[in-house]
DSSP file (Angstrom, degrees, kcal/mol; ACC not computed):
  #  RESIDUE AA STRUCTURE BP1 BP2  ACC     N-H-->O    O-->H-N    N-H-->O    O-->H-N    TCO  KAPPA ALPHA  PHI   PSI    X-CA   Y-CA   Z-CA
    1    1 A M              0   0    0      0, 0.0    42,-0.8     0, 0.0     2,-0.4   0.000 360.0 360.0 360.0 143.6   59.6  -36.4   31.0
    2    2 A S  E     -a   43   0A   0     40,-0.1     2,-0.5    42,-0.0    42,-0.2  -0.864 360.0-149.3-111.7 140.4   59.4  -40.2   30.9
    3    3 A Q  E     -a   44   0A   0     40,-2.7    42,-2.7    -2,-0.4     2,-0.5  -0.922  10.4-161.1-109.0 132.5   58.0  -42.4   33.6
    4    4 A I  E     -a   45   0A   0     -2,-0.5     2,-0.5    40,-0.2    42,-0.2  -0.955   2.9-165.4-115.9 127.0   59.4  -45.9   34.1
    5    5 A R  E     -a   46   0A   0     40,-3.0    42,-2.6    -2,-0.5     2,-0.4  -0.944  10.7-162.5-108.4 128.9   57.5  -48.6   35.9
    6    6 A R  E     -aB  47  71A   0     65,-2.6    65,-3.0    -2,-0.5     2,-0.6  -0.932  10.8-159.5-116.4 135.2   59.5  -51.7   36.9
    7    7 A L  E     -aB  48  70A   0     40,-2.9    42,-2.8    -2,-0.4     2,-0.6  -0.939  11.6-161.3-112.3 107.8   58.2  -55.1   37.9
    8    8 A F  E     -aB  49  69A   0     61,-2.8    61,-2.0    -2,-0.6     2,-0.5  -0.810   7.6-163.9 -93.3 121.5   60.8  -57.1   39.8
    9    9 A V  E     -aB  50  68A   0     40,-2.8    42,-2.4    -2,-0.6     2,-0.3  -0.915  16.4-129.7-112.1 126.6   60.0  -60.8   39.9
   10   10 A C  E     -a   51   0A   0     57,-2.6    42,-0.2    -2,-0.5     3,-0.1  -0.553  21.9-178.6 -72.6 132.7   61.7  -63.2   42.3
   11   11 A T        +     0   0    0     40,-2.4    41,-0.1    -2,-0.3     8,-0.1   0.027  50.8 107.2-118.4  25.4   63.1  -66.2   40.6
   12   12 A H        +     0   0    0     39,-0.2     2,-0.2    40,-0.1    -1,-0.1   0.288  48.1 114.0 -90.6  10.7   64.4  -68.0   43.7
   13   13 A Q    >   -     0   0    0     -3,-0.1     3,-0.7     1,-0.1     5,-0.1  -0.545  68.5-133.4 -82.5 147.6   61.8  -70.8   43.8
   14   14 A K  T 3  S+     0   0    0      1,-0.2    -1,-0.1    -2,-0.2    -3,-0.0   0.813 104.9  59.4 -66.1 -29.6   62.7  -74.4   43.2
   15   15 A S  T 3  S-     0   0    0      1,-0.1    -1,-0.2    -3,-0.0    -3,-0.0   0.679 103.5-128.1 -75.9 -17.1   59.8  -74.8   40.8
   16   16 A G    X>  +     0   0    0     -3,-0.7     4,-1.3    -5,-0.1     3,-0.6   0.609  64.4 137.5  79.9  11.1   61.1  -72.0   38.4
   17   17 A V  H 3>  +     0   0    0      1,-0.2     4,-2.6     2,-0.2    49,-0.2   0.798  61.6  65.1 -63.5 -28.4   57.7  -70.3   38.5
   18   18 A G  H 3> S+     0   0    0      1,-0.2     4,-2.6     2,-0.2    -1,-0.2   0.913 101.5  48.6 -61.2 -42.5   59.3  -66.9   38.8
   19   19 A D  H <> S+     0   0    0     -3,-0.6     4,-2.2     1,-0.2    -1,-0.2   0.900 112.1  49.5 -62.6 -40.3   60.8  -67.2   35.3
   20   20 A D  H  X S+     0   0    0     -4,-1.3     4,-2.2     2,-0.2    -2,-0.2   0.885 110.7  49.8 -66.5 -38.4   57.5  -68.3   33.9
   21   21 A V  H  X S+     0   0    0     -4,-2.6     4,-2.6     2,-0.2    -2,-0.2   0.927 110.1  50.7 -64.9 -45.0   55.8  -65.3   35.6
   22   22 A A  H  X S+     0   0    0     -4,-2.6     4,-2.4     1,-0.2    -2,-0.2   0.917 111.2  48.1 -59.5 -44.5   58.3  -62.9   34.2
   23   23 A K  H  X S+     0   0    0     -4,-2.2     4,-2.3     1,-0.2    -1,-0.2   0.911 112.3  49.2 -62.4 -42.6   57.8  -64.3   30.7
   24   24 A A  H  X S+     0   0    0     -4,-2.2     4,-2.3     2,-0.2    -2,-0.2   0.889 110.7  50.2 -65.7 -39.1   54.1  -64.1   31.0
   25   25 A L  H  X S+     0   0    0     -4,-2.6     4,-2.6     2,-0.2    -2,-0.2   0.921 110.7  49.3 -64.4 -44.0   54.3  -60.5   32.2
   26   26 A K  H  X S+     0   0    0     -4,-2.4     4,-1.9     1,-0.2    -2,-0.2   0.915 111.4  49.7 -60.8 -43.4   56.5  -59.5   29.3
   27   27 A K  H  X S+     0   0    0     -4,-2.3     4,-2.8     1,-0.2    -1,-0.2   0.915 112.4  47.4 -61.7 -44.0   54.2  -61.1   26.8
   28   28 A E  H  X S+     0   0    0     -4,-2.3     4,-2.6     2,-0.2     6,-0.3   0.886 107.5  55.0 -68.3 -39.1   51.1  -59.3   28.3
   29   29 A L  H  <>S+     0   0    0     -4,-2.6     5,-2.5     1,-0.2     6,-1.1   0.921 114.4  42.0 -57.6 -42.7   52.9  -55.9   28.4
   30   30 A K  H ><5S+     0   0    0     -4,-1.9     3,-1.1    -5,-0.2    -2,-0.2   0.945 116.2  46.1 -70.2 -48.6   53.5  -56.3   24.7
   31   31 A S  H 3<5S+     0   0    0     -4,-2.8    -2,-0.2     1,-0.3    -1,-0.2   0.821 114.6  47.6 -68.4 -30.0   50.1  -57.8   23.7
   32   32 A Q  T 3<5S-     0   0    0     -4,-2.6    -1,-0.3    -5,-0.2    -2,-0.2   0.434 111.4-120.9 -88.6   0.7   48.2  -55.2   25.7
   33   33 A G  T < 5S+     0   0    0     -3,-1.1    -3,-0.2    -4,-0.2    -4,-0.1   0.800  79.6 118.6  69.1  29.2   50.3  -52.3   24.2
   34   34 A L      < +     0   0    0     -5,-2.5     3,-0.2    -6,-0.3    -4,-0.2   0.359  42.8  87.4-110.5   4.5   51.5  -51.2   27.7
   35   35 A K  S    S+     0   0    0     -6,-1.1    11,-2.4     1,-0.3     2,-0.4   0.935 110.4   5.1 -68.1 -44.5   55.3  -51.7   27.3
   36   36 A K  E    S+C   45   0A   0      9,-0.2    -1,-0.3    -7,-0.2     2,-0.3  -0.989  86.3 140.0-139.1 129.6   55.7  -48.2   25.8
   37   37 A R  E     -C   44   0A   0      7,-2.4     7,-3.3    -2,-0.4     2,-0.5  -0.974  45.4-118.3-158.1 169.4   52.9  -45.7   25.6
   38   38 A V  E     +C   43   0A   0     -2,-0.3     2,-0.4     5,-0.2     5,-0.2  -0.984  32.8 173.7-116.9 124.5   51.9  -42.1   25.9
   39   39 A A  E >   -C   42   0A   0      3,-2.6     3,-1.8    -2,-0.5    -2,-0.1  -0.998  69.3  -6.5-133.3 130.7   49.3  -41.3   28.5
   40   40 A N  T 3  S-     0   0    0     -2,-0.4    -1,-0.1     1,-0.3     3,-0.1   0.853 129.8 -57.2  54.2  37.2   48.2  -37.8   29.5
   41   41 A G  T 3  S+     0   0    0      1,-0.2     2,-0.4    -3,-0.0    -1,-0.3   0.570 116.1 113.4  74.5   9.2   51.0  -36.4   27.3
   42   42 A Q  E <   - C   0  39A   0     -3,-1.8    -3,-2.6   -40,-0.0     2,-0.3  -0.940  68.1-123.7-119.1 135.1   53.7  -38.3   29.2
   43   43 A K  E     -aC   2  38A   0    -42,-0.8   -40,-2.7    -2,-0.4     2,-0.4  -0.565  31.1-168.6 -72.6 134.7   55.8  -41.2   27.9
   44   44 A Q  E     -aC   3  37A   0     -7,-3.3    -7,-2.4    -2,-0.3     2,-0.4  -0.990   7.7-173.4-129.4 136.5   55.5  -44.3   30.0
   45   45 A H  E     -aC   4  36A   0    -42,-2.7   -40,-3.0    -2,-0.4     2,-0.4  -0.950   6.6-160.6-124.7 145.5   57.6  -47.5   29.9
   46   46 A A  E     -a    5   0A   0    -11,-2.4     2,-0.4    -2,-0.4   -40,-0.2  -0.997  11.3-175.7-127.4 133.2   57.1  -50.7   31.7
   47   47 A Q  E     -a    6   0A   0    -42,-2.6   -40,-2.9    -2,-0.4     2,-0.5  -0.971  17.4-146.7-129.9 142.4   59.9  -53.2   32.3
   48   48 A V  E     +a    7   0A   0     -2,-0.4     2,-0.4   -42,-0.2   -40,-0.2  -0.937  22.7 178.9-106.4 127.8   60.0  -56.7   33.8
   49   49 A Q  E     -a    8   0A   0    -42,-2.8   -40,-2.8    -2,-0.5     2,-0.3  -0.983  18.2-140.3-129.5 141.2   63.2  -57.6   35.6
   50   50 A T  E     -a    9   0A   0     -2,-0.4     2,-0.3   -42,-0.2   -40,-0.2  -0.696  18.3-174.4 -97.2 153.3   64.0  -60.8   37.4
   51   51 A C  E     -a   10   0A   0    -42,-2.4   -40,-2.4    -2,-0.3   -39,-0.2  -0.975  32.0-121.1-143.8 156.9   66.0  -60.9   40.7
   52   52 A N  S    S-     0   0    0     -2,-0.3     2,-0.3     1,-0.2    -1,-0.1   0.891  89.5  -3.0 -68.8 -41.7   67.3  -63.8   42.7
   53   53 A C        -     0   0    0    -42,-0.1    -1,-0.2   -43,-0.1   -44,-0.0  -0.969  39.0-174.0-156.8 136.0   65.5  -63.0   46.0
   54   54 A L        -     0   0    0     -2,-0.3    -1,-0.1    -3,-0.1    14,-0.0   0.342  48.5-123.0-105.9   1.6   63.1  -60.4   47.3
   55   55 A D  S    S+     0   0    0      1,-0.1     3,-0.1     3,-0.0    -2,-0.0   0.896  79.1 117.2  57.1  44.2   63.1  -61.8   50.9
   56   56 A L    >>  +     0   0    0      2,-0.1     4,-1.8     1,-0.1     3,-1.2   0.288  25.9 110.7-121.6   7.3   59.3  -62.2   50.8
   57   57 A C  H 3>>S+     0   0    0      1,-0.3     5,-1.3     2,-0.2     4,-0.8   0.861  77.1  56.9 -55.8 -38.2   58.9  -66.0   51.1
   58   58 A R  H 345S+     0   0    0      1,-0.2    -1,-0.3     2,-0.2     3,-0.1   0.826 110.1  45.9 -63.5 -29.1   57.4  -65.7   54.6
   59   59 A N  H <45S+     0   0    0     -3,-1.2    -1,-0.2     1,-0.2    -2,-0.2   0.793 108.5  54.0 -82.7 -29.8   54.8  -63.4   53.2
   60   60 A C  H ><5S-     0   0    0     -4,-1.8     3,-1.1    17,-0.1    -1,-0.2   0.578 103.3-129.9 -79.0  -9.0   53.9  -65.5   50.2
   61   61 A K  T 3<5 -     0   0    0     -4,-0.8    -3,-0.2     1,-0.2    -4,-0.1   0.760  53.6 -81.8  62.4  25.1   53.3  -68.5   52.5
   62   62 A K  T 3 <S+     0   0    0     -5,-1.3    -1,-0.2     1,-0.1    -4,-0.1   0.837  82.4 165.3  49.1  39.2   55.6  -70.4   50.2
   63   63 A G    <   -     0   0    0     -3,-1.1    16,-0.1    -6,-0.2    17,-0.1  -0.013  55.4 -87.4 -72.2-175.5   52.7  -71.0   47.8
   64   64 A P  S    S+     0   0    0      0, 0.0     2,-0.1     0, 0.0    -1,-0.1   0.437 102.6  74.4 -78.4   1.9   53.1  -72.2   44.2
   65   65 A G  S    S-     0   0    0     -5,-0.2     2,-0.3    16,-0.1    16,-0.2  -0.351  78.3-105.7-106.8-172.6   53.6  -68.7   42.9
   66   66 A A  E     - D   0  80A   0     14,-2.8    14,-3.0   -49,-0.2     2,-0.3  -0.732  22.7-122.3-111.6 159.6   56.2  -66.0   42.8
   67   67 A A  E     +     0   0A   0     -2,-0.3   -57,-2.6    11,-0.2     2,-0.3  -0.751  32.2 176.8 -95.5 149.6   56.7  -62.7   44.7
   68   68 A L  E     -BD   9  77A   0      9,-2.3     9,-3.2    -2,-0.3     2,-0.4  -0.993  19.6-150.1-150.6 154.3   57.0  -59.4   42.8
   69   69 A I  E     -BD   8  76A   0    -61,-2.0   -61,-2.8    -2,-0.3     2,-0.6  -0.984  11.0-148.9-124.6 134.9   57.3  -55.7   43.6
   70   70 A V  E  >> -BD   7  75A   0      5,-2.7     4,-2.5    -2,-0.4     5,-1.3  -0.918  28.5-127.5-106.3 122.7   56.1  -52.9   41.3
   71   71 A Y  E  45S+B    6   0A   0    -65,-3.0   -65,-2.6    -2,-0.6    -2,-0.0  -0.897  80.0  27.9-113.1 145.9   58.0  -49.7   41.4
   72   72 A P  T  45S+     0   0    0      0, 0.0    -1,-0.2     0, 0.0   -67,-0.1  -0.968 128.1  46.9 -89.1  -3.8   57.8  -46.7   41.7
   73   73 A E  T  45S-     0   0    0      1,-0.1    -2,-0.2     2,-0.1   -68,-0.0   0.845  93.5-137.6 -68.6 -33.2   54.7  -47.5   43.8
   74   74 A G  T  <5 +     0   0    0     -4,-2.5     2,-0.3     1,-0.3    -3,-0.2   0.696  40.1 165.7  80.8  19.9   56.4  -50.2   45.9
   75   75 A T  E   < -D   70   0A   0     -5,-1.3    -5,-2.7    30,-0.0     2,-0.5  -0.539  24.3-149.2 -72.0 131.6   53.3  -52.5   45.7
   76   76 A V  E     -D   69   0A   0     28,-0.4    28,-3.0    -2,-0.3     2,-0.3  -0.894  13.9-173.2-109.2 129.4   54.2  -56.0   46.7
   77   77 A Y  E     -DE  68 103A   0     -9,-3.2    -9,-2.3    -2,-0.5     2,-0.3  -0.906   4.3-165.3-118.4 148.6   52.4  -59.1   45.3
   78   78 A G  E     +     0   0A   0     24,-2.8   -11,-0.2    -2,-0.3     3,-0.1  -0.931  62.0  21.0-134.0 159.0   52.7  -62.7   46.4
   79   79 A N  E    S+     0   0A   0     -2,-0.3     2,-0.3     1,-0.2   -12,-0.2   0.846  77.1 171.3  56.0  38.3   51.9  -66.1   45.1
   80   80 A V  E     -D   66   0A   0    -14,-3.0   -14,-2.8    -3,-0.2    -1,-0.2  -0.631  12.3-167.3 -81.9 133.1   51.7  -64.8   41.5
   81   81 A R    >   -     0   0    0     -2,-0.3     3,-2.2   -16,-0.2     4,-0.4  -0.778  37.5-103.4-115.7 161.8   51.3  -67.4   38.8
   82   82 A P  G >  S+     0   0    0      0, 0.0     3,-1.5     0, 0.0     4,-0.4   0.849 120.2  62.2 -53.7 -34.7   51.7  -67.0   35.0
   83   83 A A  G 3  S+     0   0    0      1,-0.3     4,-0.3     2,-0.1     3,-0.3   0.682  97.6  59.2 -66.0 -16.3   47.9  -67.1   34.7
   84   84 A D  G <> S+     0   0    0     -3,-2.2     4,-2.5     1,-0.2    -1,-0.3   0.562  80.9  89.3 -85.8  -9.6   47.7  -63.9   36.8
   85   85 A A  H <> S+     0   0    0     -3,-1.5     4,-2.7    -4,-0.4     5,-0.3   0.887  82.6  52.0 -59.9 -44.5   49.9  -61.9   34.4
   86   86 A A  H  > S+     0   0    0     -4,-0.4     4,-2.4    -3,-0.3    -1,-0.2   0.919 113.5  44.4 -60.7 -43.9   47.0  -60.6   32.2
   87   87 A E  H  > S+     0   0    0     -4,-0.3     4,-2.9     2,-0.2     5,-0.5   0.920 113.6  50.1 -67.3 -43.9   45.1  -59.2   35.1
   88   88 A L  H  X>S+     0   0    0     -4,-2.5     4,-1.9     1,-0.2     5,-1.2   0.922 114.2  44.5 -60.8 -44.8   48.2  -57.7   36.8
   89   89 A V  I  <>S+     0   0    0     -4,-2.7     5,-2.4    -5,-0.2     4,-0.3   0.943 117.2  44.3 -66.9 -47.4   49.2  -55.9   33.6
   90   90 A A  I  <>S+     0   0    0     -4,-2.4     5,-1.0    -5,-0.3    -2,-0.2   0.938 124.5  32.7 -63.2 -47.3   45.7  -54.7   32.7
   91   91 A E  I  X>S+     0   0    0     -4,-2.9     6,-2.7    -5,-0.2     4,-0.7   0.963 129.3  28.8 -79.2 -53.7   44.8  -53.5   36.2
   92   92 A H  I  X5S+     0   0    0     -4,-1.9     4,-0.6    -5,-0.5    -3,-0.2   0.966 132.8  28.9 -77.4 -51.9   48.1  -52.3   37.8
   93   93 A V  I  4<S+     0   0    0     -5,-1.2    -3,-0.2    -4,-0.3    -4,-0.1   0.929 130.3  37.4 -75.2 -44.5   50.1  -51.2   34.8
   94   94 A G  I  4<S+     0   0    0     -5,-2.4    -3,-0.2    -6,-0.2    -4,-0.2   0.921 135.0  15.8 -75.3 -45.4   47.1  -50.2   32.6
   95   95 A R  I  <<S-     0   0    0     -5,-1.0    -3,-0.2    -4,-0.7    -4,-0.1   0.559  94.3-121.2-109.1 -12.1   44.7  -48.7   35.1
   96   96 A G     << +     0   0    0     -5,-0.6     2,-0.4    -4,-0.6    -4,-0.3   0.707  65.0 138.7  77.8  19.4   46.8  -48.1   38.1
   97   97 A H        -     0   0    0     -6,-2.7    -1,-0.3    -7,-0.1     2,-0.2  -0.825  54.1-122.8-101.6 136.5   44.7  -50.3   40.3
   98   98 A V        -     0   0    0     -2,-0.4     2,-1.2    -3,-0.1     3,-0.1  -0.538  18.6-128.7 -72.7 138.2   46.1  -52.7   42.9
   99   99 A V    >>  -     0   0    0     -2,-0.2     3,-1.5     1,-0.2     4,-0.9  -0.769  26.3-166.6 -87.7  96.0   45.1  -56.3   42.4
  100  100 A K  T 34 S+     0   0    0     -2,-1.2     3,-0.4     1,-0.3    -1,-0.2   0.792  77.3  62.4 -61.5 -34.0   44.0  -56.9   46.0
  101  101 A R  T 34 S+     0   0    0      1,-0.2    -1,-0.3    -3,-0.1    -2,-0.0   0.727 114.2  35.3 -67.7 -19.1   43.7  -60.7   45.9
  102  102 A L  T <4 S+     0   0    0     -3,-1.5   -24,-2.8     2,-0.0    -1,-0.2   0.523  92.3 114.0-107.1 -10.0   47.5  -60.9   45.2
  103  103 A R  B  <  -E   77   0A   0     -4,-0.9     2,-0.5    -3,-0.4   -26,-0.3  -0.359  53.1-149.3 -70.8 140.4   48.7  -58.0   47.3
  104  104 A I        -     0   0    0    -28,-3.0     2,-0.7    -2,-0.1   -28,-0.4  -0.941   6.1-147.2-107.5 126.5   50.9  -58.6   50.3
  105  105 A D              0   0    0     -2,-0.5   -30,-0.0     1,-0.1   -28,-0.0  -0.849 360.0 360.0 -91.5 117.6   50.6  -56.1   53.2
  106  106 A E              0   0    0     -2,-0.7    -1,-0.1   -30,-0.0   -47,-0.0   0.478 360.0 360.0 -86.5 360.0   54.0  -55.9   54.8
């Protein structure tokens, strides 16, 4: 059985930071070897997908970053910038730990 983790990144900002965050996440998944891997005998895939709006702007405080949701967990992050990609990929995708400084509690 295969497990798929999806990172949905909002690209509805005027600054275009969502596209930059998505590109940085894709780069980090590949460079950290976490795009496709086998862990505990199970195949795991991680995909970054962009979407027009996640309806989270009020939670992000309209900061300079983007909002994103990681499924299947449903963890919501806000004000994410491209520089945060390495930490998000290593901690959330790699180790399964929430990055508390970026997490939005809904």
